[in-house]
C-alpha positions as CSV (number, residue, x, y, z in Angstrom):
1,X,4.3,5.7,-13.6
2,X,1.4,7.4,-11.9
3,X,-1.8,6.4,-10.2
4,X,-4.7,6.3,-12.7
5,X,-2.0,6.5,-15.4
6,X,-3.7,3.5,-17.1
7,X,-6.7,5.5,-18.1
8,X,-6.9,7.9,-20.9
9,X,-5.6,11.5,-20.3
10,X,-9.0,12.9,-21.2
11,X,-10.7,10.8,-18.6
12,X,-8.2,11.8,-16.0
13,X,-8.8,15.4,-16.9
14,X,-12.5,14.9,-16.2
15,X,-11.9,13.4,-12.8
16,X,-9.1,15.4,-11.2
17,X,-8.8,18.9,-10.0
18,X,-5.1,18.0,-9.5
19,X,-3.8,14.9,-11.2
20,X,-1.6,12.4,-9.5
21,X,2.1,13.1,-10.0
22,X,4.4,10.8,-11.9
23,X,7.0,8.9,-9.9
24,X,9.5,6.1,-10.5
25,X,11.7,3.6,-8.6
26,X,14.3,6.4,-8.2
27,X,11.9,8.9,-6.7
28,X,12.4,10.2,-3.1
29,X,11.5,7.6,-0.5
30,X,8.8,9.9,1.0
31,X,7.0,10.0,-2.3
32,X,7.3,6.2,-2.9
33,X,6.0,5.3,0.6
34,X,2.9,7.5,0.1
35,X,2.3,6.2,-3.4
36,X,2.5,2.4,-2.7
37,X,-1.3,2.2,-2.8
38,X,-2.7,-1.3,-3.2
39,X,0.4,-3.6,-3.0
40,X,-0.6,-6.7,-4.8
41,X,1.0,-10.0,-3.6
42,X,1.7,-12.9,-6.0
43,X,3.3,-16.3,-5.3
44,X,6.8,-16.5,-6.9
45,X,5.9,-19.9,-8.3
46,X,3.6,-18.6,-11.0
47,X,5.0,-19.8,-14.3
48,X,3.8,-16.7,-16.2
49,X,4.8,-14.2,-13.6
50,X,6.3,-11.8,-16.0
51,X,3.0,-11.7,-18.0
52,X,1.1,-11.2,-14.7
53,X,3.3,-8.2,-13.7
54,X,2.9,-6.5,-17.1
55,X,-0.8,-7.1,-17.1
56,X,-1.3,-5.7,-13.6
57,X,0.8,-2.7,-14.4
58,X,-1.5,-2.0,-17.3
59,X,-4.5,-2.1,-15.0
60,X,-3.2,0.4,-12.5
61,X,-1.0,-1.6,-10.1
62,X,2.0,0.4,-9.0
63,X,3.5,-1.9,-6.4
64,X,3.8,-5.7,-6.2
65,X,5.3,-8.3,-3.9
66,X,6.6,-11.6,-5.3
67,X,6.3,-14.0,-2.4
68,X,8.7,-16.7,-1.4
69,X,7.3,-17.1,2.1
70,X,3.8,-18.2,3.4
71,X,2.1,-18.2,0.0
72,X,4.1,-21.2,-1.2
73,X,4.9,-24.6,0.2
74,X,8.3,-25.2,1.9
75,X,9.2,-27.7,-0.8
76,X,8.7,-25.1,-3.5
77,X,11.2,-22.4,-2.3
78,X,14.2,-23.5,-4.5
79,X,12.0,-23.8,-7.6
80,X,10.4,-20.4,-6.9
81,X,13.8,-18.7,-6.6
82,X,14.8,-20.1,-10.0
83,X,11.5,-19.0,-11.4
84,X,12.0,-15.4,-10.1
85,X,15.4,-15.2,-11.8
86,X,13.9,-16.4,-15.1
87,X,10.9,-14.1,-14.9
88,X,13.1,-11.0,-14.1
89,X,15.1,-11.8,-17.2
90,X,11.9,-12.0,-19.2
91,X,10.7,-8.7,-17.9
92,X,14.1,-7.1,-18.6
93,X,14.1,-8.4,-22.2
94,X,10.7,-7.0,-22.9
95,X,11.6,-3.5,-21.7
96,X,8.0,-2.9,-20.5
97,X,7.2,-0.5,-17.6
98,X,6.8,-2.5,-14.4
99,X,5.4,-1.6,-11.0
100,X,7.7,-1.2,-8.0
101,X,8.7,-4.8,-7.4
102,X,9.6,-6.3,-4.0
103,X,10.5,-9.9,-3.1
104,X,9.2,-11.4,0.1
105,X,12.0,-13.6,1.5
106,X,12.1,-16.1,4.3
107,X,15.7,-15.8,5.5
108,X,18.4,-13.1,5.4
109,X,20.7,-15.2,3.3
110,X,18.2,-15.2,0.4
111,X,18.6,-11.4,0.0
112,X,22.3,-11.4,-1.0
113,X,21.9,-14.7,-3.0
114,X,19.0,-13.5,-5.0
115,X,20.6,-10.1,-5.8
116,X,23.6,-12.0,-7.1
117,X,21.6,-14.4,-9.2
118,X,19.5,-11.6,-10.7
119,X,22.5,-9.9,-12.1
120,X,21.8,-6.9,-14.3
121,X,18.0,-7.5,-14.0
122,X,18.2,-6.4,-10.3
123,X,17.6,-2.9,-11.7
124,X,13.9,-3.9,-11.8
125,X,13.9,-4.7,-8.1
126,X,12.9,-2.0,-5.5
127,X,13.6,-4.0,-2.4
128,X,12.5,-6.8,-0.1
129,X,9.7,-7.6,2.3
130,X,10.9,-9.0,5.6
131,X,8.6,-11.3,7.4
132,X,7.9,-11.7,11.1
133,X,10.1,-8.7,11.9
134,X,11.5,-8.3,15.4
135,X,14.7,-6.9,16.6
136,X,16.3,-10.3,16.8
137,X,15.2,-11.3,13.3
138,X,15.3,-7.8,11.8
139,X,18.9,-6.9,12.4
140,X,20.3,-9.8,10.3
141,X,17.7,-9.0,7.5
142,X,18.8,-5.3,7.5
143,X,22.5,-6.2,7.5
144,X,21.9,-8.6,4.5
145,X,20.1,-5.8,2.7
146,X,23.0,-3.4,3.2
147,X,25.4,-6.0,1.9
148,X,23.2,-6.6,-1.2
149,X,22.8,-2.9,-1.8
150,X,26.6,-2.5,-1.8
151,X,27.1,-5.5,-4.0
152,X,24.7,-4.4,-6.7
153,X,25.3,-0.6,-6.4
154,X,21.7,0.5,-6.3
155,X,19.2,1.5,-3.7
156,X,17.1,-1.3,-2.2
157,X,14.3,-0.7,0.3
158,X,13.0,-2.9,3.2
159,X,9.4,-3.3,4.1
160,X,9.3,-5.1,7.4
161,X,6.1,-7.1,8.2
162,X,5.0,-6.7,11.8
163,X,3.3,-10.0,12.5
164,X,5.2,-11.9,15.2
165,X,3.6,-13.4,18.3
166,X,5.8,-11.3,20.5
167,X,4.1,-8.2,19.1
168,X,0.6,-9.7,19.6
169,X,1.0,-11.1,23.1
170,X,0.3,-8.4,25.8
171,X,3.1,-9.5,28.1
172,X,5.8,-9.1,25.4
173,X,4.3,-6.4,23.2
174,X,5.9,-3.4,24.8
175,X,9.5,-4.7,24.6
176,X,8.8,-6.1,21.1
177,X,7.8,-2.6,19.9
178,X,10.8,-1.1,21.6
179,X,13.1,-3.5,19.8
180,X,11.4,-3.0,16.4
181,X,11.7,0.8,16.9
182,X,15.4,0.6,17.7
183,X,16.0,-1.5,14.6
184,X,14.0,0.5,12.1
185,X,15.4,3.8,13.4
186,X,18.9,2.4,13.0
187,X,18.2,1.6,9.4
188,X,15.7,4.4,8.8
189,X,17.0,5.3,5.3
190,X,16.3,1.8,4.0
191,X,12.8,1.4,5.5
192,X,10.2,2.4,3.0
193,X,7.1,1.3,4.9
194,X,6.0,-1.0,7.7
195,X,3.4,-3.7,6.8
196,X,0.9,-5.3,9.2
197,X,0.5,-9.1,9.1
198,X,-3.0,-9.4,10.5
199,X,-3.6,-12.9,9.2
200,X,-0.8,-14.1,11.5
201,X,-2.2,-12.2,14.4
202,X,-5.6,-13.9,14.0
203,X,-3.9,-17.3,13.5
204,X,-2.3,-17.0,17.0
205,X,-5.8,-17.2,18.5
206,X,-7.6,-19.4,16.0
207,X,-9.5,-16.4,14.6
208,X,-10.7,-15.4,11.1
209,X,-12.8,-12.4,10.5
210,X,-16.0,-12.7,8.4
211,X,-16.5,-10.7,5.2
212,X,-18.8,-8.3,7.0
213,X,-16.2,-7.5,9.7
214,X,-13.1,-5.3,9.5
215,X,-9.8,-6.0,11.2
216,X,-10.8,-3.3,13.7
217,X,-13.8,-5.3,14.7
218,X,-11.5,-8.0,16.0
219,X,-10.6,-6.2,19.1
220,X,-7.3,-8.1,19.9
221,X,-6.1,-7.1,16.4
222,X,-7.4,-3.6,16.6
223,X,-5.5,-3.2,19.9
224,X,-2.2,-4.2,18.2
225,X,-2.7,-1.9,15.3
226,X,-3.4,1.0,17.7
227,X,-0.2,0.3,19.6
228,X,1.9,0.0,16.4
229,X,0.6,3.4,15.2
230,X,1.1,4.9,18.6
231,X,4.8,4.0,18.7
232,X,5.8,3.9,15.0
233,X,3.3,6.1,13.2
234,X,3.7,9.5,14.9
235,X,3.5,12.7,12.8
236,X,6.4,14.4,14.6
237,X,9.0,13.3,12.1
238,X,9.9,10.1,13.9
239,X,7.1,7.9,12.4
240,X,7.0,5.6,9.4
241,X,4.4,4.9,6.7
242,X,2.3,2.0,8.0
243,X,0.2,0.1,5.5
244,X,-3.2,-1.4,6.0
245,X,-3.8,-5.2,6.6
246,X,-4.8,-7.6,3.9
247,X,-8.5,-8.2,2.9
248,X,-9.0,-12.0,2.4
249,X,-12.2,-12.1,0.4
250,X,-12.5,-11.7,-3.3
251,X,-15.7,-13.1,-4.8
252,X,-16.1,-9.9,-6.8
253,X,-14.9,-10.2,-10.4
254,X,-14.3,-6.9,-12.2
255,X,-15.9,-8.3,-15.4
256,X,-19.3,-8.0,-13.7
257,X,-19.1,-4.3,-14.2
258,X,-17.6,-4.2,-17.7
259,X,-20.9,-3.9,-19.7
260,X,-22.0,-0.8,-17.7
261,X,-18.5,0.7,-17.7
262,X,-18.4,0.5,-21.5
263,X,-21.7,2.4,-21.7
264,X,-20.2,5.3,-19.6
265,X,-16.9,5.6,-17.7
266,X,-18.7,7.8,-15.2
267,X,-21.7,5.6,-14.7
268,X,-24.3,8.2,-15.6
269,X,-27.2,7.5,-13.3
270,X,-25.8,4.2,-12.3
271,X,-23.9,5.1,-9.1
272,X,-26.4,3.5,-6.8
273,X,-26.5,0.4,-8.9
274,X,-22.7,0.0,-8.5
275,X,-22.8,0.7,-4.8
276,X,-25.4,-2.0,-4.4
277,X,-23.4,-4.5,-6.4
278,X,-20.3,-3.8,-4.3
279,X,-22.2,-4.5,-1.1
280,X,-23.8,-7.7,-2.5
281,X,-20.4,-9.0,-3.5
282,X,-18.6,-8.7,-0.2
283,X,-16.7,-5.5,-0.9
284,X,-18.7,-3.5,1.7
285,X,-16.4,-4.8,4.4
286,X,-13.3,-3.9,2.3
287,X,-14.6,-0.4,1.7
288,X,-15.2,0.2,5.4
289,X,-11.8,-1.3,6.3
290,X,-10.0,1.1,3.9
291,X,-11.8,4.0,5.4
292,X,-10.9,2.8,8.9
293,X,-7.3,2.3,7.8
294,X,-7.0,5.9,6.9
295,X,-8.8,7.1,10.0
296,X,-6.3,5.1,12.1
297,X,-3.2,6.5,10.4
298,X,-2.5,3.8,7.8
299,X,-1.8,4.4,4.2
300,X,-1.9,1.9,1.4
301,X,-3.0,-1.8,1.8
302,X,-1.8,-5.3,1.3
303,X,-3.9,-7.0,-1.4
304,X,-4.1,-10.6,-2.6
305,X,-6.5,-10.1,-5.4
306,X,-6.6,-7.7,-8.4
307,X,-10.2,-6.8,-7.7
308,X,-9.1,-5.0,-4.5
309,X,-6.8,-2.6,-6.3
310,X,-9.3,-0.2,-7.8
311,X,-11.3,0.3,-4.5
312,X,-8.1,1.0,-2.5
313,X,-6.9,3.6,-5.1
314,X,-10.3,5.2,-5.5
315,X,-10.6,5.7,-1.7
316,X,-7.0,7.1,-1.6
317,X,-7.7,10.0,-3.8
318,X,-8.0,13.3,-1.9
319,X,-11.4,14.9,-2.1
320,X,-11.7,18.5,-3.2
321,X,-13.0,19.3,0.3
322,X,-10.0,17.7,2.1
323,X,-7.7,19.5,-0.3
324,X,-9.3,22.9,0.3
325,X,-9.1,22.4,4.1
326,X,-5.5,21.3,4.0
327,X,-4.5,24.3,1.8
328,X,-6.3,26.8,4.1
329,X,-4.6,25.3,7.2
330,X,-1.1,25.5,5.6
331,X,-1.3,29.0,4.2
332,X,1.8,31.0,5.3
333,X,-0.3,33.7,6.9
334,X,-1.8,31.1,9.2
335,X,1.6,30.2,10.8
336,X,0.6,31.8,14.1
337,X,-2.4,29.5,14.6
338,X,-6.0,30.3,15.0
339,X,-9.4,28.9,14.0
340,X,-11.4,29.4,10.8
341,X,-14.5,28.2,9.2
342,X,-13.8,25.8,6.3
343,X,-14.4,26.9,2.7
344,X,-17.2,24.3,2.6
345,X,-18.7,26.1,5.7
346,X,-19.3,22.7,7.4
347,X,-16.5,22.4,9.9
348,X,-13.9,24.2,12.0
349,X,-10.3,24.2,10.8
350,X,-7.9,24.8,13.7
351,X,-4.4,25.6,12.3
352,X,-2.0,24.2,14.9
353,X,-3.8,20.9,15.8
354,X,-4.8,20.2,12.2
355,X,-1.4,21.0,10.6
356,X,0.0,17.4,10.7
357,X,-3.2,16.1,9.1
358,X,-3.0,18.8,6.4
359,X,0.6,18.0,5.6
360,X,-0.2,14.3,5.2
361,X,-3.2,15.1,3.1
362,X,-1.2,17.1,0.7
363,X,1.4,14.3,0.5
364,X,-1.4,11.9,-0.4
365,X,-2.7,14.4,-3.0
366,X,0.7,14.4,-4.7
367,X,0.5,10.6,-5.0
368,X,-3.2,10.0,-5.7
369,X,-4.4,13.4,-7.0
370,X,-7.3,15.6,-5.9
371,X,-10.8,14.8,-7.2
372,X,-13.0,17.5,-8.8
373,X,-15.8,18.9,-6.6
374,X,-18.4,16.8,-8.2
375,X,-16.4,13.6,-8.5
376,X,-16.7,10.9,-5.8
377,X,-15.7,7.4,-5.1
378,X,-18.0,5.7,-7.6
379,X,-16.7,7.7,-10.5
380,X,-13.1,7.1,-9.5
381,X,-13.7,3.4,-9.0
382,X,-15.4,3.1,-12.4
383,X,-12.5,4.8,-14.1
384,X,-10.0,2.6,-12.3
385,X,-11.8,-0.5,-13.5
386,X,-11.8,0.6,-17.1
387,X,-9.0,-1.0,-19.1
C-alpha cells in the first residue's frame, strides 16, 4: 500500500515531486509509525465490517482500529468479539488488500483470546490499541501481547492510548509519565506509536471543545499534550511517534465536492471555492488542529469519520520548500554546522539546530511524498477525495 495509492498513477505524477513510498504490514516499524496517517476508528459491532474495511482501503485509508472499548456498550462486547472473528474470516477469504488493522481491547485477557480465535486470519492483524495506559495497567497488556505474539508466530504492535486521569491531574502527572516511560521503554520494540485520548481528558472536567476550537485552545488539554511530548516525543532517539487527538465533528460529506471534482481533479480556478466550503462545514477547526499537531511534534491523527482522512493526508504531504530545506541541512558537507540562506531565499537554515527537524521531515516525505512546487493543500485534498 501507499498514501495516495488509490488515485491514478498519472494523477500522482502530476502532484508529486517525490511520490510516497510503498509499505506493508511487514515494513520496518519506523516506516509504519510515520505512515499511520489518519487512523480511522470503527466499532467492532458493525455487521458489514469487512465491506467497510475494503471500501475505506479503496479510498486511501491505510490504518484502521476496530474498537471493542468505549465505542460500544458493555453488553455488546461478547457479540462484537464474535463479529470480529467472522469479519476477519470474510476479509481473508476475499484476498483483498486491507489497511493496517488494529483491535482496541478493554482487558489484557482479550489479546491472547482473540489471537487464538482468529486462527490463520491473524495474519491480517497488525496489533492492538491499549486503552487508559499507565504503568500499572500497561505491563499486563504488554505481557499479554508478548504471549500472543509467541503463540501466533508473527509481529504484533501495541499502540498505547494515553488518556488516564492520573496523566491529566497535575498532582499525579509527573509520576504517571515516569511510569508510562518505564513501561514503553521496556517494550520499545513492540510500541508502534502512542495515541492521545483527549476526549477522556475533557470528560474529567466536564469539557467539550466547540468546532471552532482546537485541542490546544483547551488549555488544560494543551498542557498535557505538551508534557507528553516533552517526555516521550524527544528527537534524541529516545522518543516515540505520538499521534494527534481525535476531531469529533463531521458535518462535511465528501459527496458535496464530487461534482466539481469530476470537472477537474485539480480544481482549476476553484481553490478558493473549496477553501470556503471547508470553513463553512466545520473543517476549519480540523485543518488548524492538524497544523498545530505537527507544530507540536505529533504525527498522524485519530479519526472517527471518513471525511477527516483526506485532509489529514493532504496536510501530511511534505511541501517542496520543506523538502528543499531538509535536504540542504542534511548535505554531508554541512556536517560541521553553519548557517545558510534557504533555496527559497525566505528563511535561515541553521544546520545543527535544524538537523532533527530535517530528519523527521525526510521521514515524513518517505511516507507521504513531496509535493511539486506549484501543488498545495487544495490540490492534494481534491485528489484524495477523488475515487
